[in-house]
C-alpha positions in Angstrom: 295.7 -47.9 24.6 292.2 -49.4 25.8 288.8 -48.0 24.3 286.6 -46.2 25.9 283.5 -46.7 25.2 279.9 -44.2 25.6 276.6 -45.5 26.4 273.6 -43.3 26.1 271.1 -43.0 29.0 268.2 -44.3 27.0 270.9 -47.4 25.9 271.7 -48.1 29.2 268.1 -48.4 30.6 267.1 -50.7 27.9 270.3 -53.0 28.8 269.3 -52.7 32.5 265.6 -53.7 31.6 267.1 -56.6 29.8 269.3 -57.7 32.5 266.7 -58.1 34.8 263.8 -59.7 33.0 266.7 -62.4 32.1 267.2 -62.9 35.7 264.1 -62.5 36.9 263.4 -65.7 34.0 266.3 -67.5 35.7 263.5 -67.9 38.6 261.1 -69.9 37.5 258.3 -68.8 39.6 254.7 -68.1 38.3 253.7 -64.6 38.2 250.0 -65.3 39.5 246.1 -65.8 38.7 244.8 -62.2 37.6 242.6 -61.1 40.0 238.5 -61.0 39.5 236.7 -58.2 37.8 235.7 -55.0 39.9 232.0 -55.0 39.7 230.0 -52.4 37.4 230.3 -48.8 38.2 226.2 -47.6 38.3 225.0 -45.3 35.4 223.3 -42.3 36.8 222.2 -39.2 37.4 221.8 -37.3 41.0 219.0 -36.8 41.9 220.0 -32.9 42.6 221.2 -32.4 39.5 217.9 -34.5 36.7 215.4 -32.3 35.2 213.1 -34.5 35.0 211.6 -37.6 37.4 209.9 -40.8 37.3 208.9 -42.9 40.4 207.9 -46.8 39.9 206.6 -48.7 43.2 207.8 -52.3 42.1 206.3 -54.5 45.6 205.0 -53.9 48.8 204.1 -56.3 51.7 202.7 -56.1 54.4 203.9 -58.3 57.7 202.0 -57.6 61.3 200.8 -54.2 59.9 203.6 -52.9 59.5 204.3 -52.2 55.5 207.6 -51.8 53.1 207.8 -51.1 49.9 210.3 -51.0 47.0 210.4 -48.2 44.7 212.4 -47.0 41.5 213.3 -43.7 40.2 214.6 -43.0 36.7 215.0 -39.8 34.6 212.5 -39.7 31.2 216.1 -41.3 29.2 215.1 -44.3 31.7 218.7 -43.5 33.6 218.8 -44.3 37.0 218.2 -41.9 39.9 220.5 -41.5 42.5 221.1 -40.2 45.7 217.9 -40.3 47.5 217.6 -39.2 50.9 215.5 -39.0 53.8 216.1 -35.4 54.0 214.6 -34.6 50.7 210.8 -33.6 50.5 209.5 -37.7 50.2 206.3 -38.2 51.5 204.2 -41.3 51.8 200.1 -42.6 52.5 198.3 -45.7 52.8 194.5 -46.3 52.7 192.4 -49.2 52.3 189.9 -49.6 49.5 186.8 -50.4 51.8 183.3 -51.7 51.6 181.1 -48.8 52.7 177.4 -49.9 54.7 175.4 -47.3 55.9 172.3 -47.3 58.2 169.2 -44.7 57.4 166.4 -43.4 58.4 164.9 -42.1 60.8 161.9 -43.7 64.1 163.4 -47.1 63.9 162.3 -47.5 60.0 166.3 -47.6 58.9 167.4 -49.9 56.4 171.4 -50.4 55.8 172.5 -49.2 52.2 175.3 -50.5 50.3 177.7 -47.6 49.5 180.0 -49.6 47.2 183.6 -49.1 48.3 185.1 -46.7 49.7 188.7 -45.5 50.0 189.5 -44.3 53.4 193.0 -43.6 54.1 195.0 -45.2 57.7 197.0 -41.6 58.5 194.5 -38.8 60.2 194.4 -36.0 62.3 191.9 -33.7 63.9 191.7 -30.2 63.2 190.3 -27.5 64.9 189.2 -24.1 63.0 191.8 -21.6 63.1 189.9 -18.3 63.9 193.1 -16.2 62.8 192.5 -17.9 59.2 188.3 -17.6 58.6 187.9 -13.1 57.8 185.3 -11.3 59.4 182.0 -11.2 58.1 182.7 -15.4 55.9 179.2 -16.4 54.8 178.3 -19.9 54.3 180.4 -21.4 56.5 180.2 -23.8 59.8 183.7 -24.1 61.5 184.0 -27.3 63.0 186.7 -30.0 63.7 187.0 -32.0 61.4 189.3 -35.3 60.5 191.7 -34.6 57.9 193.9 -37.6 56.1 197.6 -36.8 56.1 200.7 -38.6 54.5 203.9 -39.4 56.4 207.3 -37.1 55.7 210.4 -40.0 55.7 213.0 -37.5 56.9 210.5 -38.3 60.2 212.6 -41.3 60.8 215.7 -42.5 60.6 216.2 -45.3 58.9 212.8 -45.7 57.7 214.6 -44.8 53.5 217.2 -47.6 51.9 219.2 -46.9 49.3 220.4 -49.8 47.5 222.4 -47.2 45.8 221.5 -48.1 42.4 218.4 -46.3 41.3 216.2 -48.7 43.4 215.0 -48.0 46.8 212.7 -49.5 50.1 210.6 -47.3 52.6 209.7 -49.0 55.6 206.2 -47.3 57.1 206.0 -46.0 60.5 202.6 -45.6 60.8 201.5 -49.8 61.6 198.5 -50.5 59.8 197.4 -53.0 62.6 196.8 -50.9 65.4 195.3 -47.9 63.7 192.3 -46.3 66.9 193.3 -42.1 66.9 191.3 -40.5 65.6 189.4 -42.6 63.2 190.1 -46.3 64.3 190.6 -48.4 61.2 190.3 -51.9 60.8 193.3 -53.0 58.3 191.7 -56.4 56.0 194.5 -58.0 54.5 191.7 -59.0 51.6 190.8 -55.7 50.3 192.9 -53.5 48.8 195.2 -51.5 49.8 197.1 -48.3 47.9 200.3 -47.2 48.8 201.0 -43.7 47.5 204.2 -41.2 46.9 204.7 -37.8 46.1 208.5 -36.1 46.0 209.0 -32.9 45.3 212.2 -31.2 44.5 212.3 -27.3 43.0 211.7 -27.8 40.2 210.1 -31.4 39.5 207.6 -33.5 41.2 207.3 -37.4 41.2 204.3 -38.8 42.4 203.4 -42.6 42.1 200.7 -45.2 43.1 200.5 -49.2 44.5 197.8 -50.7 44.2 197.7 -54.4 46.2 195.8 -57.5 47.8 198.3 -58.0 51.1 196.4 -61.4 51.6 197.7 -62.3 47.5 200.4 -60.1 46.7 197.8 -59.9 44.0 198.2 -56.3 41.7 195.4 -57.3 39.6 192.0 -58.9 39.1 191.4 -57.3 42.5 188.5 -54.4 44.1 188.9 -50.6 42.2 187.5 -47.6 42.3 188.7 -46.5 39.0 186.3 -44.0 37.6 187.8 -41.1 36.1 190.7 -40.4 34.1 193.0 -37.0 34.6 192.8 -37.1 30.5 189.4 -35.9 31.7 190.4 -33.3 33.7 192.8 -32.4 30.6 190.0 -31.6 28.1 189.5 -27.4 30.4 192.7 -28.2 32.7 196.6 -27.3 32.1 198.5 -30.1 33.7 200.3 -27.2 35.1 197.5 -26.0 37.1 196.5 -29.4 39.0 199.1 -29.3 40.2 197.9 -28.5 44.2 199.5 -27.9 47.5 202.7 -26.5 46.9 203.0 -28.3 44.0 203.4 -31.8 44.8 200.4 -33.5 43.9 199.7 -34.4 40.6 198.4 -37.4 40.2 194.1 -38.7 40.7 194.8 -41.8 42.4 196.9 -39.6 45.2 194.2 -37.4 45.5 191.6 -39.9 45.7 193.5 -41.9 49.0 193.6 -39.0 50.8 190.3 -36.8 49.9 188.0 -39.1 51.9 184.7 -39.5 52.9 185.8 -39.0 56.7 188.1 -35.5 55.6 186.9 -31.9 55.9 188.6 -28.7 56.3 187.5 -27.2 59.9 187.4 -23.6 58.9 184.8 -23.7 56.9 183.2 -27.1 58.1 183.0 -28.3 54.3 183.7 -31.9 53.4 186.8 -32.0 51.1 185.6 -35.8 50.1 186.6 -35.8 46.7 183.6 -37.0 44.8 182.0 -34.2 47.1 184.5 -31.2 46.8 184.7 -31.7 43.1 181.2 -32.1 42.0 181.1 -29.0 44.5 183.8 -27.2 42.9 182.3 -27.4 39.2 179.0 -26.6 40.2 180.7 -23.0 40.7 178.1 -19.8 40.3 175.2 -21.8 39.6 175.6 -23.3 43.4 171.7 -23.1 45.0 169.8 -24.2 47.7 166.5 -24.5 48.5 164.8 -21.9 50.7 160.5 -20.9 51.6 161.8 -17.6 49.6 162.7 -19.5 46.6 166.8 -20.3 45.4 169.7 -18.8 47.7 173.5 -18.8 46.8 175.3 -22.2 47.9 179.1 -21.2 47.3 181.5 -24.2 48.5 184.4 -22.5 50.2 187.6 -23.8 51.7 190.2 -21.8 53.9 193.3 -23.2 53.1 196.4 -23.4 55.3 197.7 -20.2 55.9 193.8 -18.6 55.6 193.3 -18.1 51.9 189.6 -18.2 51.1 189.0 -20.5 48.2 185.4 -19.6 46.7 184.7 -21.7 44.1 181.1 -19.7 43.9 183.5 -17.8 41.9 184.1 -21.0 39.4 182.2 -20.3 35.7 182.2 -23.7 34.6 182.1 -23.8 30.9 180.4 -27.2 30.2 176.9 -26.9 29.0 174.9 -28.4 29.9 176.2 -29.0 32.8 173.4 -32.0 33.1 176.8 -34.2 30.4 178.4 -36.4 33.0 180.3 -37.6 30.0 182.7 -34.4 30.1 184.3 -35.9 33.2 183.0 -40.1 33.1 184.2 -41.1 30.2 182.3 -44.8 28.9 183.8 -47.2 26.2 187.0 -47.4 24.9 189.9 -47.3 26.9 188.4 -45.6 29.8 189.1 -46.7 33.6 187.6 -50.1 34.7 185.5 -48.3 36.7 184.4 -46.3 34.8 180.4 -47.1 34.7 180.7 -46.6 38.5 178.7 -43.3 38.8 175.8 -44.8 37.0 175.3 -47.3 40.2 173.3 -45.5 42.6 176.2 -46.3 45.2 176.0 -43.0 46.7 174.1 -39.5 47.5 177.7 -38.3 47.7 177.6 -36.4 44.6 174.1 -35.3 44.4 174.2 -33.0 47.6 177.7 -31.6 46.6 176.0 -30.3 43.2 172.1 -29.7 44.3 173.3 -29.2 48.2 170.7 -30.9 51.5 167.9 -28.7 50.3 167.1 -29.0 46.2 164.0 -27.7 46.4 161.4 -27.5 49.2 159.8 -30.7 48.1 162.7 -32.1 50.5 162.4 -30.3 53.4 162.4 -32.9 56.0 162.6 -35.6 53.6 167.1 -36.4 54.2 169.9 -36.8 52.6 169.3 -40.7 51.1 168.9 -39.4 48.0 168.8 -42.8 46.0 166.1 -43.9 48.5 163.6 -42.3 45.7 166.0 -41.4 42.7 166.3 -44.6 41.6 165.2 -46.3 37.7 161.8 -48.4 40.0 161.7 -45.4 42.1 159.8 -42.9 43.4 161.7 -40.0 41.6 163.9 -40.3 38.1 167.3 -41.4 39.0 170.5 -39.6 38.3 171.1 -41.1 35.3 167.3 -40.3 33.8 166.8 -36.5 35.1 170.0 -36.3 33.3 169.3 -38.6 30.3 166.2 -36.6 29.9 168.1 -33.3 29.6 171.1 -34.7 27.3 168.2 -36.2 24.9 167.2 -33.6 23.0 171.3 -32.5 22.8 172.1 -35.9 21.6 169.5 -36.5 19.0 169.5 -32.7 17.3 173.4 -34.1 16.5 172.8 -36.6 14.2 170.2 -33.9 12.3 171.1 -31.9 9.7 170.5 -29.1 7.5 169.4 -29.7 4.1 170.0 -27.1 1.0 168.9 -27.2 -2.5 168.0 -24.9 -4.8 170.8 -22.6 -4.8 170.5 -19.8 -7.0 170.7 -16.3 -7.8 167.6 -14.7 -8.8 166.9 -12.8 -11.8 167.4 -9.1 -9.4 170.8 -10.8 -8.4 169.6 -11.8 -5.2 170.7 -14.8 -3.4 168.5 -17.4 -2.3 167.9 -21.0 -1.1 165.2 -24.4 0.1 166.2 -25.7 3.2 164.4 -28.6 5.1 165.9 -30.5 8.1 166.4 -34.5 8.6 166.6 -36.5 11.5 169.2 -39.6 12.3 167.5 -42.0 9.3 167.3 -38.7 6.6 163.5 -38.1 7.5 162.3 -34.6 6.8 161.3 -33.2 10.1 157.8 -30.9 10.1 157.8 -27.7 10.5 155.5 -27.8 13.6 158.8 -28.8 15.2 161.3 -26.1 13.7 161.6 -23.3 15.5 160.4 -20.6 12.9 162.3 -17.4 14.7 165.8 -19.8 14.3 167.5 -18.9 11.5 170.1 -19.4 7.9 173.2 -17.3 8.2 174.9 -16.6 4.8 178.6 -15.9 3.4 180.7 -15.3 1.0 184.6 -15.5 0.7 184.4 -18.3 3.3 187.7 -18.8 2.4 189.6 -15.3 3.5 187.6 -13.3 5.8 183.9 -13.2 4.8 181.6 -9.9 3.8 183.2 -6.7 3.9 180.9 -5.8 6.9 180.0 -2.3 5.7 178.8 -4.2 2.3 177.3 -7.3 3.9 176.8 -6.7 7.9 176.0 -9.9 10.0 172.5 -8.8 10.8 172.1 -8.7 6.9 173.5 -11.9 6.3 171.0 -13.9 8.9 167.4 -14.2 7.8 165.0 -16.0 10.2 163.2 -19.0 8.2 159.5 -17.1 9.2 161.1 -14.3 6.9 161.2 -17.0 3.6 158.1 -19.3 2.2 157.2 -22.2 4.0 156.1 -24.7 1.4 154.2 -27.6 1.7 157.0 -30.1 1.7 158.3 -28.7 5.8 160.9 -26.9 4.0 161.2 -23.0 3.3 162.8 -20.9 1.1 164.6 -17.8 1.4 165.6 -14.6 0.0 168.5 -12.6 0.8 166.6 -9.2 -0.3 168.8 -6.9 2.2 172.0 -8.6 0.6 173.6 -6.5 -2.9 176.1 -9.5 -4.2 179.4 -8.1 -4.9 180.1 -8.2 -8.7 182.6 -10.5 -8.5 180.3 -13.2 -7.0 180.4 -15.9 -9.4 183.2 -18.0 -8.8 183.8 -17.0 -4.8 183.3 -19.6 -2.3 179.7 -19.1 -0.3 178.2 -20.5 3.0 175.3 -21.5 4.6 175.2 -22.0 8.1 172.3 -23.4 10.4 171.5 -22.0 13.6 168.0 -23.4 13.5 166.4 -24.7 16.6 164.8 -27.8 17.3 161.6 -28.1 20.1 161.5 -30.2 22.7 159.1 -31.4 25.3 161.3 -31.4 29.5 161.1 -34.6 31.3 160.4 -34.2 35.0 157.6 -35.8 36.8 155.8 -39.5 36.0 159.0 -39.7 33.4 157.7 -38.3 29.9 159.3 -39.1 26.8 161.6 -36.7 26.3 161.0 -36.3 22.6 160.1 -33.4 19.6 157.4 -31.4 20.4 155.2 -28.7 18.4 157.0 -25.2 19.5 153.6 -24.5 19.3 153.6 -25.6 22.6 154.4 -23.9 26.2 157.8 -24.3 27.8 159.2 -25.9 25.0 163.3 -26.5 25.1 165.0 -25.3 22.2 167.9 -26.4 21.0 170.4 -26.6 17.4 170.1 -28.2 15.1 173.8 -29.4 14.9 175.0 -29.5 11.2 177.9 -28.4 9.4 178.1 -25.2 7.2 177.5 -26.7 3.8 180.2 -24.6 1.0 179.7 -23.8 -2.1 180.7 -21.8 -5.0 178.5 -19.9 -7.6 178.3 -20.0 -11.1 176.1 -16.9 -12.5 173.0 -18.3 -11.1 173.2 -21.5 -9.9 176.1 -23.3 -8.1 179.0 -24.7 -10.3 179.5 -28.2 -9.2 182.5 -28.3 -11.3 184.7 -26.3 -9.2 186.4 -27.2 -5.5 184.8 -24.9 -2.3 188.1 -23.4 -1.1 189.1 -23.7 2.6 189.3 -21.2 5.1 193.0 -21.0 6.8 194.0 -23.3 9.7 193.2 -21.2 13.2 191.7 -23.0 16.4 190.5 -26.0 16.8 187.3 -26.0 17.4 187.4 -29.9 19.1 189.3 -27.9 21.5 186.4 -25.4 22.4 183.9 -28.2 22.2 185.8 -30.4 24.6 185.6 -27.5 26.4 182.4 -26.2 26.5 180.3 -29.0 24.9 177.4 -28.0 23.0 176.6 -24.8 23.9 179.8 -21.7 23.7 176.8 -18.7 23.9 175.0 -18.7 21.5 174.1 -19.4 17.8 175.1 -23.3 19.7 175.9 -25.3 16.3 179.3 -26.5 16.9 181.9 -23.2 16.5 181.5 -20.9 13.6 181.1 -17.6 15.3 183.8 -15.6 12.7 180.9 -16.1 10.5 179.4 -13.4 12.0 181.8 -11.5 14.5 184.5 -10.6 11.3 187.3 -8.8 11.9 185.5 -5.2 10.9 182.5 -5.8 12.8 181.2 -2.2 14.6 182.8 -2.3 17.9 180.1 -2.5 21.3 180.1 0.5 24.0 181.8 -0.9 27.4 182.4 1.6 30.4 184.9 -0.9 31.7 187.2 -0.6 28.7 189.7 2.1 27.7 188.2 4.3 25.8 184.9 2.9 26.7 184.5 0.5 22.8 185.4 -2.8 22.3 186.0 -4.7 19.2 183.7 -7.6 18.5 185.3 -10.0 16.7 185.7 -13.5 17.5 189.5 -13.5 17.8 188.8 -9.9 20.9 186.1 -11.6 22.2 187.9 -15.2 23.0 191.4 -13.7 24.0 190.1 -11.5 25.7 186.7 -14.1 28.1 186.9 -13.6 31.6 186.9 -17.7 32.2 190.4 -18.1 28.7 192.4 -16.3 31.4 192.1 -17.8 34.8 194.9 -16.1 36.7 193.5 -13.4 37.7 190.0 -14.3 36.9 187.5 -16.3 38.9 188.9 -17.7 41.5 192.6 -17.4 39.8 193.8 -21.0 39.5 195.1 -20.8 36.6 193.6 -24.0 35.1 193.3 -21.7 31.8 195.5 -19.5 30.4 195.5 -17.9 27.3 199.0 -17.3 27.7 199.2 -21.4 25.9 198.5 -20.1 22.7 197.6 -24.0 22.5 194.6 -24.7 23.9 193.0 -23.0 21.8 194.9 -23.0 18.3 196.0 -25.3 15.9 199.7 -26.1 15.3 199.7 -23.4 12.6 196.6 -22.1 14.2 199.7 -19.1 15.0 200.7 -17.9 12.1 201.5 -14.3 10.6 201.7 -13.1 7.0 198.5 -15.7 5.8 195.5 -12.9 5.0 197.1 -9.3 4.1 193.9 -8.0 2.9 192.2 -8.3 6.4 192.4 -4.9 8.8 190.5 -4.9 12.0 188.4 -2.7 14.0 188.8 -1.4 17.0 188.7 1.7 19.2 190.7 4.6 20.4 191.6 3.8 23.7 191.2 7.6 24.4 188.2 8.6 22.3 186.6 5.5 21.6 186.5 6.6 17.8 186.7 4.0 15.3 190.2 3.4 13.9 191.3 0.4 11.3 194.6 -1.9 12.1 196.7 -4.0 9.4 196.3 -7.5 9.5 198.7 -9.2 12.3 198.9 -6.1 14.0 194.5 -6.4 14.9 195.5 -10.4 15.3 197.9 -9.5 18.3 196.4 -6.5 19.5 193.2 -9.0 20.3 195.3 -9.4 23.5 197.6 -7.0 23.8 195.6 -3.6 22.8 194.5 -2.9 26.6 198.0 -2.7 27.9 199.5 -1.3 24.9 202.5 1.2 25.5 204.2 3.6 23.4 206.9 1.4 23.0 204.3 -1.5 22.0 203.1 1.3 19.1 206.6 2.3 17.5 208.0 -1.6 17.2 205.1 -2.6 14.8 204.6 0.9 13.1 209.0 0.7 12.5 207.8 -2.8 11.3 204.9 -1.8 8.6 201.7 -2.6 11.0 199.4 -0.3 11.1 197.2 1.0 14.4 196.2 4.6 13.4 193.8 3.6 10.6 191.5 6.4 9.4 189.4 3.9 7.2 190.0 0.0 5.6 191.3 1.1 2.5 193.6 3.8 4.6 195.2 0.6 6.7 195.2 -1.7 3.7 197.1 0.4 1.5 200.1 1.8 4.1 200.9 -1.3 5.8 204.2 -3.1 5.0 203.8 -5.6 7.7 207.0 -7.3 8.6 206.2 -9.5 11.4 206.6 -12.7 10.2 210.1 -12.5 10.0 210.8 -13.1 13.2 207.6 -13.9 14.8 208.0 -17.0 13.8 204.7 -19.6 15.0 208.2 -20.8 17.2 209.0 -17.5 18.5 205.3 -16.8 19.3 205.4 -20.0 20.8 207.8 -19.3 23.1 207.7 -15.8 24.1 203.6 -16.5 25.5 206.1 -19.2 27.5 205.7 -22.4 26.3 
């Protein structure tokens, strides 16, 4: 009998594989060589998916007038951005930095004037005024045909853009720069610096780039440049997002300068849009005037944009005072642009005319606009540097002066007293004749908290004119605050003495008189605040307690930001930014028929938040260059932290009757912005979280409050709520 063996399917598979392997090994053939490794895959992100974008040019060439450039796209993490096509909103421009001369003069008495290097775009078009875009009755315009620099769109060429499939690309210009004759004839010079610009606009992101090079050598360094101002100077006042112009596609200063050339104008107004002219005319704003036989009249700079939108820059409220301080934009010294000093070179009249118009005074009638024929260092009139320098000299000198306090005491009858003198940069005492005795010293206590309660010591009683004190023979003054009763617990408190005192100077002008300290009794002197930090001290019973350290007030605003935009003159008492010493939270109200209830707070917070120029989305030219919703524009990093001043109360006007109402600490801080727009829902939210909006007195608001705002409204959340 034969035995039967049962083999499982798995065993059959193993046995079969072994037999096949044995059979193959017996063949003696080779299994062949390994194949080559394939190319590495490209690590990248698609351009339509990236949230950040940076474009960088890598090279450029010009051959027989045909311009080719290479560039790369990356995101913020350095990852290649892939998939750019000609159908994306991609545009290129090209300009030449050309040495310019001009023949000036009349009746055969002309001379050639060196205007330095100027950008000139190769791509231009002629624009006729569009009558339908010009509002009826519009003044201060002269419509006329104008040239305008342009850029070329990649979408208009089927094969100009080449994708190298690794985040790098090349582009060949449609414009042959050696053959530009219309509408302007531009002569290409291989030895001149050429600038190529790129602008790439996606729905949520924008990239700009530029590339300066000399075609004859290929050099990008040690070539002619015109790098005068950094965009970082613009950001001192402007928020970056507000300078994304032309639909948000143009964000780099270099791109602006190579398109806004001297040959470019606005046809609907006839005004130049040359970059130098345009920037100076815009910032002259509401102060731009021209001279007539009957006096100065407004000469606002206007541009009518695409589609007929009129931009009246006569509404610009330029915050920099004194406006003659060119260093607000023209920053020199360490890390300054390469050609920062060019604005002092007397190469151009463009900026002069932009600010002062073609007729700055009646003395200029018939003279023409060759300003630098007279206004140079060796000329009949002062140069721009001299004239602006004369204005600034008093301001610069007072920055080095100091108010020096001594003999701080409490008198036998309980009155606060001090002696003050003023010194120059060398610590020499300034003679009394040069000090305006009608200017004041302001005193306060609790400067580390909320300053004295207004009902106990109004700011009008806390400030004393020098003339109200005793003038001493050593050019000092002794002041006694006899209208103020010190609090019973003044010992150990931090006091503040702050100078709003001005020094007197003559004006510069014809004949170049030296600007210097001048007796205040002289007619037509200028009075400028001495810049001296507040003096803080801790009081003992009758004198300064030198054993104690003064207490410091909580961080709220960054005064450097204030002065970065406003410079040395903010409004009044312009010794730095110490507005809160007078404009306290409980200061009396001011009548204003345009405000709900007819009464407005005069606290520093309210005045700053409601200032027209601090919210340019709706004020001025509605440019959005400053938005008060960006708290970080003015506040320190922890300057909007709630819950830090629980004893503070605010005085407001009832929005229906104008009567005094008192609000709790965090509530009043928030309503310094939102009071005008508050609703019943706002009030309900505030009150349900312990806030007071209807206090009948300081004590009432202080006693009833139980605010818990800071529990939810953290610094991070407040910042994000306001959109930043």
